[in-house]
DRENDO-1510 file (C-alpha; in Angstrom, 1 decimal, always signed):
<recs>
REC; n; res; u; v; w
REC; 1; UNK; +5.1; +14.8; -9.1 .
REC; 2; UNK; +3.2; +13.3; -6.8 .
REC; 3; UNK; +4.4; +12.3; -2.9 .
REC; 4; UNK; +3.0; +8.9; -1.6 .
REC; 5; UNK; +3.1; +8.2; +2.3 .
REC; 6; UNK; +2.9; +4.8; +3.4 .
REC; 7; UNK; +1.9; +3.8; +6.7 .
REC; 8; UNK; +3.8; +0.7; +8.2 .
REC; 9; UNK; +2.4; -1.9; +10.6 .
REC; 10; UNK; +2.5; -0.4; +14.1 .
REC; 11; UNK; +5.2; -2.7; +16.3 .
REC; 12; UNK; +3.4; -0.9; +19.5 .
REC; 13; UNK; +1.4; +1.6; +21.4 .
REC; 14; UNK; +2.0; +4.8; +20.2 .
REC; 15; UNK; +4.5; +4.0; +17.6 .
REC; 16; UNK; +4.3; +4.2; +13.4 .
REC; 17; UNK; +6.6; +4.6; +10.9 .
REC; 18; UNK; +6.1; +5.9; +7.2 .
REC; 19; UNK; +7.4; +4.9; +4.2 .
REC; 20; UNK; +7.6; +7.4; +1.6 .
REC; 21; UNK; +7.3; +7.4; -2.2 .
REC; 22; UNK; +7.8; +9.7; -4.9 .
REC; 23; UNK; +6.4; +9.1; -8.4 .
REC; 24; UNK; +7.2; +10.9; -11.5 .
REC; 25; UNK; +5.5; +10.5; -15.4 .
REC; 26; UNK; +2.5; +8.8; -16.3 .
REC; 27; UNK; +1.9; +5.1; -15.4 .
REC; 28; UNK; +1.1; +2.8; -18.3 .
REC; 29; UNK; +3.2; +5.6; -20.8 .
REC; 30; UNK; +6.4; +3.8; -20.9 .
REC; 31; UNK; +8.9; +1.9; -19.1 .
REC; 32; UNK; +8.6; +2.0; -15.4 .
REC; 33; UNK; +11.9; +2.3; -13.2 .
REC; 34; UNK; +12.0; +1.7; -9.8 .
REC; 35; UNK; +15.1; +3.0; -7.7 .
REC; 36; UNK; +15.7; +3.1; -3.9 .
REC; 37; UNK; +18.1; +3.6; -1.3 .
REC; 38; UNK; +19.5; +2.1; +2.0 .
REC; 39; UNK; +17.7; -0.8; +2.4 .
REC; 40; UNK; +20.3; -1.2; +5.0 .
REC; 41; UNK; +19.9; +1.6; +6.4 .
REC; 42; UNK; +23.5; +2.6; +7.7 .
REC; 43; UNK; +24.5; +2.7; +4.3 .
REC; 44; UNK; +24.0; +6.4; +3.4 .
REC; 45; UNK; +25.5; +7.0; -0.4 .
REC; 46; UNK; +22.3; +6.0; -1.8 .
REC; 47; UNK; +20.0; +8.2; +0.2 .
REC; 48; UNK; +22.3; +11.7; -1.1 .
REC; 49; UNK; +22.1; +9.9; -4.6 .
REC; 50; UNK; +18.7; +9.9; -4.1 .
REC; 51; UNK; +17.9; +13.3; -3.0 .
REC; 52; UNK; +20.0; +14.8; -6.3 .
REC; 53; UNK; +18.1; +12.8; -8.3 .
REC; 54; UNK; +14.3; +14.0; -7.0 .
REC; 55; UNK; +15.5; +17.5; -7.6 .
REC; 56; UNK; +16.3; +16.0; -11.3 .
REC; 57; UNK; +13.4; +14.2; -11.7 .
REC; 58; UNK; +11.0; +17.0; -10.2 .
REC; 59; UNK; +12.6; +19.7; -12.8 .
REC; 60; UNK; +11.9; +17.2; -15.6 .
REC; 61; UNK; +8.7; +15.9; -15.1 .
REC; 62; UNK; +8.0; +19.7; -14.4 .
REC; 63; UNK; +9.1; +19.9; -18.4 .
REC; 64; UNK; +7.4; +16.7; -19.3 .
REC; 65; UNK; +10.2; +15.5; -19.8 .
REC; 66; UNK; +9.6; +11.7; -18.2 .
REC; 67; UNK; +7.9; +9.5; -20.6 .
REC; 68; UNK; +6.9; +6.5; -18.8 .
REC; 69; UNK; +7.5; +6.1; -14.7 .
REC; 70; UNK; +9.7; +6.4; -12.3 .
REC; 71; UNK; +9.5; +5.5; -9.0 .
REC; 72; UNK; +11.8; +7.0; -6.0 .
REC; 73; UNK; +12.1; +5.5; -2.6 .
REC; 74; UNK; +14.8; +7.6; -1.2 .
REC; 75; UNK; +14.3; +6.1; +2.4 .
REC; 76; UNK; +13.4; +2.5; +2.0 .
REC; 77; UNK; +14.3; +1.4; +5.1 .
REC; 78; UNK; +12.2; +3.7; +8.6 .
REC; 79; UNK; +12.4; +0.8; +10.8 .
REC; 80; UNK; +16.3; +0.1; +10.6 .
REC; 81; UNK; +16.9; +3.9; +10.1 .
REC; 82; UNK; +15.9; +4.5; +13.9 .
REC; 83; UNK; +17.8; +1.1; +15.3 .
REC; 84; UNK; +21.1; +2.8; +17.5 .
REC; 85; UNK; +22.6; +0.5; +20.0 .
REC; 86; UNK; +25.2; +2.3; +21.7 .
REC; 87; UNK; +25.2; +5.3; +19.8 .
REC; 88; UNK; +26.3; +3.0; +16.6 .
REC; 89; UNK; +23.5; +2.4; +13.5 .
REC; 90; UNK; +22.3; -0.8; +13.3 .
REC; 91; UNK; +20.2; -0.8; +10.1 .
REC; 92; UNK; +21.4; -4.0; +8.6 .
REC; 93; UNK; +19.3; -6.5; +11.1 .
REC; 94; UNK; +16.0; -6.0; +12.4 .
REC; 95; UNK; +16.3; -6.1; +16.2 .
REC; 96; UNK; +13.4; -8.0; +16.9 .
REC; 97; UNK; +14.0; -11.0; +14.7 .
REC; 98; UNK; +17.7; -10.6; +13.7 .
REC; 99; UNK; +16.4; -10.6; +10.3 .
REC; 100; UNK; +18.4; -9.0; +6.9 .
REC; 101; UNK; +16.1; -6.6; +5.3 .
REC; 102; UNK; +17.6; -7.6; +2.3 .
REC; 103; UNK; +16.7; -11.1; +2.7 .
REC; 104; UNK; +13.5; -13.3; +2.8 .
REC; 105; UNK; +11.5; -11.9; +0.3 .
REC; 106; UNK; +8.8; -13.7; -0.8 .
REC; 107; UNK; +9.2; -16.4; -4.1 .
REC; 108; UNK; +7.1; -14.7; -5.9 .
REC; 109; UNK; +7.3; -17.6; -8.8 .
REC; 110; UNK; +6.4; -20.0; -6.4 .
REC; 111; UNK; +3.0; -18.1; -5.3 .
REC; 112; UNK; +1.9; -16.9; -9.0 .
REC; 113; UNK; +2.5; -19.7; -10.5 .
REC; 114; UNK; -0.7; -21.5; -10.2 .
REC; 115; UNK; -2.7; -18.8; -11.6 .
REC; 116; UNK; -0.8; -18.0; -14.3 .
REC; 117; UNK; +0.9; -21.6; -15.6 .
REC; 118; UNK; -2.1; -22.3; -17.8 .
REC; 119; UNK; -3.4; -18.7; -18.6 .
REC; 120; UNK; -0.1; -18.2; -20.7 .
REC; 121; UNK; -0.7; -17.0; -24.3 .
REC; 122; UNK; +1.1; -16.9; -27.5 .
REC; 123; UNK; +1.1; -13.0; -26.6 .
REC; 124; UNK; +4.3; -12.2; -24.7 .
REC; 125; UNK; +3.2; -8.6; -23.2 .
REC; 126; UNK; +0.1; -10.0; -22.5 .
REC; 127; UNK; +1.6; -12.9; -20.9 .
REC; 128; UNK; +3.7; -10.0; -18.9 .
REC; 129; UNK; +1.1; -7.8; -17.7 .
REC; 130; UNK; -0.9; -11.2; -16.7 .
REC; 131; UNK; +2.2; -12.0; -14.6 .
REC; 132; UNK; +2.5; -8.3; -13.0 .
REC; 133; UNK; -1.8; -8.6; -12.1 .
REC; 134; UNK; -1.1; -12.2; -10.1 .
REC; 135; UNK; +1.6; -10.3; -8.2 .
REC; 136; UNK; -0.7; -7.6; -7.2 .
REC; 137; UNK; -3.4; -9.8; -6.3 .
REC; 138; UNK; -1.0; -11.9; -4.3 .
REC; 139; UNK; +0.6; -8.7; -2.4 .
REC; 140; UNK; -3.0; -7.1; -2.1 .
REC; 141; UNK; -3.9; -10.9; -0.1 .
REC; 142; UNK; -0.5; -10.8; +1.9 .
REC; 143; UNK; -1.9; -10.0; +5.3 .
REC; 144; UNK; +1.5; -9.3; +7.5 .
REC; 145; UNK; +1.7; -10.0; +11.0 .
REC; 146; UNK; +5.1; -7.7; +11.6 .
REC; 147; UNK; +6.2; -4.1; +10.8 .
REC; 148; UNK; +9.4; -5.6; +9.1 .
REC; 149; UNK; +6.6; -7.9; +6.7 .
REC; 150; UNK; +4.0; -4.6; +6.3 .
REC; 151; UNK; +7.6; -2.9; +5.0 .
REC; 152; UNK; +8.6; -5.9; +2.9 .
REC; 153; UNK; +5.3; -5.5; +1.3 .
REC; 154; UNK; +5.0; -1.9; +0.4 .
REC; 155; UNK; +8.8; -2.1; -1.4 .
REC; 156; UNK; +7.3; -5.2; -3.7 .
REC; 157; UNK; +4.0; -3.7; -4.0 .
REC; 158; UNK; +5.6; +0.1; -5.0 .
REC; 159; UNK; +8.4; -2.3; -7.7 .
REC; 160; UNK; +6.4; -5.4; -8.8 .
REC; 161; UNK; +5.4; -4.3; -12.3 .
REC; 162; UNK; +9.2; -2.3; -12.9 .
REC; 163; UNK; +10.6; -3.1; -15.9 .
REC; 164; UNK; +13.8; -2.1; -14.2 .
REC; 165; UNK; +14.9; -2.1; -9.8 .
REC; 166; UNK; +17.5; -0.3; -8.8 .
REC; 167; UNK; +18.4; -1.0; -4.9 .
REC; 168; UNK; +21.4; +1.4; -3.9 .
REC; 169; UNK; +23.3; +0.0; -1.2 .
REC; 170; UNK; +27.1; +0.5; -0.1 .
REC; 171; UNK; +29.7; -2.0; +1.2 .
REC; 172; UNK; +31.7; -1.1; +4.4 .
REC; 173; UNK; +35.2; +0.5; +2.4 .
REC; 174; UNK; +35.3; -0.5; -1.4 .
REC; 175; UNK; +35.0; +0.6; -5.1 .
REC; 176; UNK; +31.2; +1.1; -6.8 .
REC; 177; UNK; +30.1; -2.6; -7.8 .
REC; 178; UNK; +27.2; -3.9; -9.1 .
REC; 179; UNK; +25.7; -7.0; -8.5 .
REC; 180; UNK; +22.8; -8.7; -10.9 .
REC; 181; UNK; +21.5; -12.0; -12.1 .
REC; 182; UNK; +22.2; -13.0; -15.1 .
REC; 183; UNK; +19.4; -12.7; -17.3 .
REC; 184; UNK; +19.4; -9.4; -16.5 .
REC; 185; UNK; +23.3; -8.8; -17.4 .
REC; 186; UNK; +22.6; -7.9; -21.3 .
REC; 187; UNK; +19.9; -5.3; -20.0 .
REC; 188; UNK; +21.8; -3.8; -17.5 .
REC; 189; UNK; +25.3; -3.4; -18.5 .
REC; 190; UNK; +25.0; +0.0; -20.1 .
REC; 191; UNK; +23.8; +1.6; -16.3 .
REC; 192; UNK; +26.9; -0.6; -15.0 .
REC; 193; UNK; +28.5; +1.3; -17.8 .
REC; 194; UNK; +27.4; +4.4; -16.7 .
REC; 195; UNK; +28.2; +4.0; -13.4 .
REC; 196; UNK; +31.9; +3.3; -14.1 .
REC; 197; UNK; +31.6; -0.1; -11.9 .
REC; 198; UNK; +34.5; -1.4; -11.1 .
REC; 199; UNK; +33.4; -4.8; -10.3 .
REC; 200; UNK; +30.0; -6.3; -11.8 .
REC; 201; UNK; +29.3; -9.1; -10.3 .
REC; 202; UNK; +26.7; -12.1; -12.1 .
REC; 203; UNK; +24.8; -15.0; -10.8 .
REC; 204; UNK; +21.5; -16.7; -11.6 .
REC; 205; UNK; +20.6; -17.0; -7.8 .
REC; 206; UNK; +22.9; -15.9; -4.9 .
REC; 207; UNK; +20.7; -17.3; -2.2 .
REC; 208; UNK; +18.4; -15.9; +0.8 .
REC; 209; UNK; +15.8; -14.0; -1.7 .
REC; 210; UNK; +17.3; -10.4; -1.2 .
REC; 211; UNK; +15.1; -7.7; -2.4 .
REC; 212; UNK; +16.2; -7.6; -6.2 .
REC; 213; UNK; +16.4; -10.8; -7.1 .
REC; 214; UNK; +13.1; -11.4; -5.6 .
REC; 215; UNK; +11.9; -9.3; -8.5 .
REC; 216; UNK; +14.0; -10.5; -11.1 .
REC; 217; UNK; +14.3; -14.0; -10.8 .
REC; 218; UNK; +10.1; -14.5; -10.6 .
REC; 219; UNK; +10.4; -13.9; -14.2 .
REC; 220; UNK; +13.0; -16.4; -15.0 .
REC; 221; UNK; +12.3; -19.0; -12.8 .
REC; 222; UNK; +8.5; -18.9; -14.3 .
REC; 223; UNK; +10.3; -19.3; -17.9 .
REC; 224; UNK; +12.1; -22.7; -16.1 .
REC; 225; UNK; +8.7; -23.6; -15.1 .
REC; 226; UNK; +6.6; -23.3; -18.4 .
REC; 227; UNK; +9.9; -25.3; -19.9 .
REC; 228; UNK; +10.1; -27.9; -17.6 .
REC; 229; UNK; +6.1; -28.7; -17.9 .
REC; 230; UNK; +6.1; -28.3; -21.9 .
REC; 231; UNK; +4.3; -24.8; -22.0 .
REC; 232; UNK; +5.6; -23.1; -25.5 .
REC; 233; UNK; +4.5; -19.8; -24.2 .
REC; 234; UNK; +6.6; -16.5; -24.6 .
REC; 235; UNK; +7.9; -14.9; -21.4 .
REC; 236; UNK; +10.2; -12.5; -21.8 .
REC; 237; UNK; +12.4; -11.2; -18.5 .
REC; 238; UNK; +10.0; -8.5; -17.2 .
REC; 239; UNK; +11.8; -7.4; -14.4 .
REC; 240; UNK; +15.9; -6.8; -14.4 .
REC; 241; UNK; +17.0; -5.7; -11.1 .
REC; 242; UNK; +20.5; -4.8; -9.4 .
REC; 243; UNK; +21.7; -3.9; -6.2 .
REC; 244; UNK; +24.0; -1.2; -6.9 .
REC; 245; UNK; +27.1; -0.4; -4.5 .
REC; 246; UNK; +28.2; +2.8; -4.0 .
REC; 247; UNK; +31.7; +2.3; -3.0 .
REC; 248; UNK; +32.0; +2.7; +0.9 .
REC; 249; UNK; +29.9; +3.7; +4.1 .
REC; 250; UNK; +31.9; +6.8; +4.6 .
REC; 251; UNK; +31.9; +7.9; +0.7 .
REC; 252; UNK; +29.1; +10.6; +1.2 .
REC; 253; UNK; +29.5; +13.7; -0.5 .
REC; 254; UNK; +27.8; +15.9; -2.5 .
REC; 255; UNK; +30.5; +15.6; -5.2 .
REC; 256; UNK; +30.3; +11.6; -5.9 .
REC; 257; UNK; +26.5; +11.7; -5.0 .
REC; 258; UNK; +25.9; +14.1; -8.0 .
REC; 259; UNK; +28.5; +12.0; -10.6 .
REC; 260; UNK; +26.5; +9.3; -9.7 .
REC; 261; UNK; +23.0; +10.9; -10.2 .
REC; 262; UNK; +23.9; +12.1; -13.1 .
REC; 263; UNK; +25.0; +8.2; -14.3 .
REC; 264; UNK; +21.5; +7.2; -13.6 .
REC; 265; UNK; +20.2; +10.1; -15.7 .
REC; 266; UNK; +22.3; +9.8; -18.3 .
REC; 267; UNK; +21.0; +5.4; -18.3 .
REC; 268; UNK; +17.4; +6.9; -18.0 .
REC; 269; UNK; +17.7; +9.1; -21.3 .
REC; 270; UNK; +19.7; +5.6; -22.8 .
REC; 271; UNK; +16.5; +3.8; -21.8 .
REC; 272; UNK; +14.2; +6.5; -23.0 .
REC; 273; UNK; +12.7; +7.3; -20.0 .
REC; 274; UNK; +14.3; +10.8; -19.7 .
REC; 275; UNK; +13.3; +12.6; -22.9 .
REC; 276; UNK; +16.5; +14.6; -24.2 .
REC; 277; UNK; +18.0; +15.9; -27.4 .
REC; 278; UNK; +20.5; +13.3; -28.4 .
REC; 279; UNK; +21.1; +10.3; -25.7 .
REC; 280; UNK; +24.5; +9.9; -24.4 .
REC; 281; UNK; +26.9; +7.5; -25.6 .
REC; 282; UNK; +27.3; +4.3; -23.2 .
REC; 283; UNK; +30.8; +4.7; -22.5 .
REC; 284; UNK; +33.5; +1.6; -22.4 .
REC; 285; UNK; +33.3; -0.6; -19.7 .
REC; 286; UNK; +35.8; -0.7; -16.7 .
REC; 287; UNK; +35.8; -4.1; -16.0 .
REC; 288; UNK; +34.3; -7.5; -17.4 .
REC; 289; UNK; +31.8; -9.0; -15.5 .
REC; 290; UNK; +32.4; -11.8; -13.2 .
REC; 291; UNK; +30.6; -14.5; -11.8 .
REC; 292; UNK; +30.0; -13.8; -7.8 .
REC; 293; UNK; +30.5; -17.5; -7.4 .
REC; 294; UNK; +34.5; -16.6; -8.3 .
REC; 295; UNK; +34.2; -13.9; -5.6 .
REC; 296; UNK; +36.7; -15.0; -2.6 .
REC; 297; UNK; +35.4; -13.5; +1.0 .
REC; 298; UNK; +38.9; -13.4; +2.8 .
REC; 299; UNK; +38.7; -14.5; +7.0 .
REC; 300; UNK; +41.0; -14.2; +9.6 .
REC; 301; UNK; +42.3; -17.5; +11.2 .
REC; 302; UNK; +42.8; -15.6; +14.4 .
REC; 303; UNK; +41.8; -12.5; +16.4 .
REC; 304; UNK; +43.7; -9.4; +16.2 .
REC; 305; UNK; +44.3; -5.4; +14.9 .
REC; 306; UNK; +44.3; -5.7; +11.0 .
REC; 307; UNK; +46.4; -4.2; +8.8 .
REC; 308; UNK; +46.0; -3.7; +5.1 .
REC; 309; UNK; +48.5; -4.0; +2.7 .
REC; 310; UNK; +46.2; -3.3; -0.5 .
REC; 311; UNK; +43.5; -0.6; -1.2 .
REC; 312; UNK; +40.1; -1.6; -2.4 .
REC; 313; UNK; +40.2; -1.5; -5.8 .
REC; 314; UNK; +43.8; -2.7; -6.2 .
REC; 315; UNK; +44.1; -5.7; -8.9 .
REC; 316; UNK; +45.8; -8.7; -6.9 .
REC; 317; UNK; +47.7; -12.1; -7.9 .
REC; 318; UNK; +46.7; -15.0; -6.0 .
REC; 319; UNK; +49.3; -15.4; -2.9 .
REC; 320; UNK; +49.6; -11.4; -2.9 .
REC; 321; UNK; +49.9; -10.0; +1.2 .
REC; 322; UNK; +46.1; -8.5; +1.7 .
REC; 323; UNK; +46.1; -8.1; +5.2 .
REC; 324; UNK; +48.1; -8.6; +8.4 .
REC; 325; UNK; +46.1; -9.7; +11.6 .
REC; 326; UNK; +48.3; -8.6; +14.9 .
REC; 327; UNK; +48.0; -10.4; +18.5 .
REC; 328; UNK; +50.1; -7.8; +20.5 .
REC; 329; UNK; +50.1; -10.3; +23.7 .
REC; 330; UNK; +51.9; -13.2; +21.7 .
REC; 331; UNK; +53.3; -11.2; +19.1 .
REC; 332; UNK; +52.2; -13.2; +16.6 .
REC; 333; UNK; +51.5; -11.6; +13.0 .
REC; 334; UNK; +49.0; -13.8; +10.5 .
REC; 335; UNK; +49.6; -13.1; +7.2 .
REC; 336; UNK; +46.1; -13.1; +4.9 .
REC; 337; UNK; +46.8; -13.7; +1.3 .
REC; 338; UNK; +45.0; -13.8; -1.8 .
REC; 339; UNK; +43.6; -16.9; -2.9 .
REC; 340; UNK; +42.7; -15.8; -6.4 .
REC; 341; UNK; +43.4; -13.3; -8.9 .
REC; 342; UNK; +41.6; -10.3; -9.3 .
REC; 343; UNK; +40.2; -7.2; -8.2 .
REC; 344; UNK; +40.1; -6.4; -4.5 .
REC; 345; UNK; +36.7; -5.0; -4.5 .
REC; 346; UNK; +35.7; -4.6; -0.7 .
REC; 347; UNK; +37.1; -4.4; +2.8 .
REC; 348; UNK; +35.7; -4.0; +6.4 .
REC; 349; UNK; +35.9; -0.6; +8.3 .
REC; 350; UNK; +36.9; -2.0; +12.0 .
REC; 351; UNK; +40.7; -2.4; +12.4 .
REC; 352; UNK; +39.8; -5.2; +15.4 .
REC; 353; UNK; +38.8; -9.4; +14.0 .
REC; 354; UNK; +37.9; -12.2; +15.8 .
REC; 355; UNK; +38.5; -15.6; +14.6 .
REC; 356; UNK; +36.8; -16.6; +11.3 .
REC; 357; UNK; +36.0; -13.0; +10.6 .
REC; 358; UNK; +35.2; -11.3; +7.0 .
REC; 359; UNK; +38.4; -9.2; +6.3 .
REC; 360; UNK; +37.6; -8.3; +2.5 .
REC; 361; UNK; +36.2; -9.6; -1.1 .
REC; 362; UNK; +38.1; -10.2; -4.4 .
REC; 363; UNK; +36.4; -10.7; -7.5 .
REC; 364; UNK; +37.9; -13.7; -9.5 .
REC; 365; UNK; +37.3; -14.6; -13.0 .
REC; 366; UNK; +36.5; -18.5; -12.2 .
REC; 367; UNK; +33.4; -20.0; -10.3 .
REC; 368; UNK; +34.3; -21.9; -7.4 .
REC; 369; UNK; +31.8; -21.6; -4.8 .
REC; 370; UNK; +28.5; -23.2; -4.6 .
REC; 371; UNK; +25.6; -22.7; -2.4 .
REC; 372; UNK; +24.3; -19.4; -0.8 .
REC; 373; UNK; +26.5; -16.9; -2.3 .
REC; 374; UNK; +25.7; -13.8; -0.3 .
REC; 375; UNK; +26.6; -12.7; +3.5 .
REC; 376; UNK; +24.7; -11.9; +6.4 .
</recs>
């Protein structure tokens, strides 16, 4: 195991934050897996999973069981982790810019296309290597001018050449669920099944360039560019990435973290990165994958005290009561009803809502939304 500390760009005199990564196995000896936790810094379940994963990876590495490379970043957002306001964590948006830490990553396909389009050959693996090298050169040449941009650059330098990327998040309150792009789903479905995901949400492009899609979308977008330009050079999906939502913000326990860490270990054994006598069987799925465009976001039409009528994990039918929003001044009650059939997979933690505020989400089977599919 190797520990590497990466200083970020200093935003102010006497201030310096550091990103730390842990490296297991040998680069170039097999698949590369990149795992990071808590890019939204108030989402802590992934940090505890990373803690348990690190101990297991250290032991496996010492025994020579890592057949490839695993990079683990247990605290992927030291900037957001230090942000507090009135004793409350503020780890989703950077206070300087109000930018979401998990949005606005660069368009890698656009960045490298001019350098690779005419240089690709009939050798698929050579093409993958060429694209990764071009990505590395682009990222190395990027001169960030803010602390936030230096964080984004460093995370991409650590992950751009990974075969698989796992970005560990959580919701406010919810069941374990899984986001990935459609071209990645066949390869990542076993991970969702090992983790016992109760909702798997697929999109070809969810919008606003989150970290995981920055890495995976570059490959299918480059393939589309090749096809549009009339090139026949083969270009596989060189990176499959996912955002894993590890239930809710308060679901921080050793029991759950050990369970999730073991699921990831089982998957690492399944893909051959962690040697074992007999790789575990992939469990039966708990759900069918559904389109992210079919996920309904429930919103309040009026302000008030929120009283939920259902719990995350319940299957709903269109018209079912999900929540009441109570105005104790007027004595009025707004009923919030399910607009689609599906699983109620996430909801807010606070119990007061302002007009138009988000209350929860239902995973429907039929796509009905367009445009940017992710929240702020």
